[in-house]
C-alpha positions as CSV (number, residue, x, y, z in Angstrom):
1,X,58.7,125.1,137.0
2,X,55.2,125.4,135.7
3,X,54.2,126.1,132.1
4,X,54.4,129.9,132.8
5,X,58.0,129.6,134.0
6,X,57.2,129.9,137.7
7,X,58.3,127.5,140.4
8,X,55.7,124.9,141.4
9,X,56.0,123.3,144.9
10,X,56.5,119.6,145.3
11,X,53.1,119.2,147.0
12,X,51.3,121.0,144.1
13,X,53.3,119.0,141.6
14,X,52.2,115.7,143.3
15,X,48.6,116.9,143.6
16,X,48.5,117.9,139.9
17,X,50.0,114.5,138.9
18,X,47.3,112.8,141.0
19,X,44.6,114.7,139.1
20,X,46.3,113.9,135.8
21,X,46.4,110.2,136.6
22,X,42.9,110.2,138.2
23,X,44.3,108.9,141.6
24,X,43.3,110.5,144.9
25,X,46.0,111.6,147.3
26,X,44.6,109.0,149.7
27,X,45.0,106.2,147.1
28,X,48.6,107.4,146.3
29,X,49.5,107.3,150.0
30,X,48.1,103.8,150.3
31,X,50.1,102.7,147.2
32,X,53.4,104.0,148.7
33,X,52.6,102.3,152.0
34,X,52.0,105.5,154.0
35,X,49.0,106.6,156.0
36,X,47.1,109.5,154.6
37,X,47.7,111.5,157.7
38,X,51.5,111.0,157.5
39,X,51.6,111.7,153.7
40,X,49.5,114.9,154.1
41,X,51.9,116.1,156.7
42,X,54.8,115.6,154.3
43,X,52.9,117.4,151.6
44,X,52.0,120.3,153.9
45,X,55.6,120.6,155.1
46,X,57.2,120.0,151.7
47,X,59.3,117.2,153.2
48,X,58.7,114.5,150.6
49,X,62.1,112.8,150.0
50,X,63.7,112.0,146.7
51,X,63.2,108.3,147.4
52,X,59.5,108.9,147.9
53,X,59.2,110.9,144.7
54,X,60.7,108.0,142.9
55,X,58.2,105.6,144.5
56,X,55.4,108.0,143.5
57,X,56.6,108.0,139.9
58,X,56.8,104.3,139.9
59,X,53.3,103.6,141.2
60,X,51.8,106.3,138.9
61,X,53.7,105.0,135.8
62,X,55.7,108.2,135.2
63,X,59.4,109.1,135.3
64,X,60.9,111.2,138.0
65,X,63.9,113.3,137.1
66,X,65.8,115.9,139.0
67,X,68.9,117.7,137.7
68,X,71.7,119.9,138.9
69,X,73.5,122.0,136.3
70,X,77.1,122.8,137.2
71,X,78.8,126.1,136.4
72,X,80.7,124.4,133.5
73,X,77.3,123.3,132.0
74,X,77.6,119.7,133.1
75,X,74.3,118.2,134.0
76,X,73.9,115.8,136.9
77,X,70.6,113.9,136.8
78,X,68.7,111.7,139.2
79,X,66.1,109.6,137.5
80,X,63.6,106.9,138.4
81,X,64.1,105.2,135.0
82,X,66.1,102.0,135.2
């Protein structure tokens, strides 16, 4: 979700993070050992995997977190923090 409560796409989230960290998408692709062409295709198709999101978080020095909240309120979280 964005600050206004709307849903933000994975690709927009990655692009915003790149801007925030002053890293180009091309540089990010290089750091995660992908060609720019391949990475741009993944961004366009919204097919960046959870593993790749964790790699991106690692190379940009941030924490990736994804959660599922069950009906009983229990929260299941995937995080890149060790």
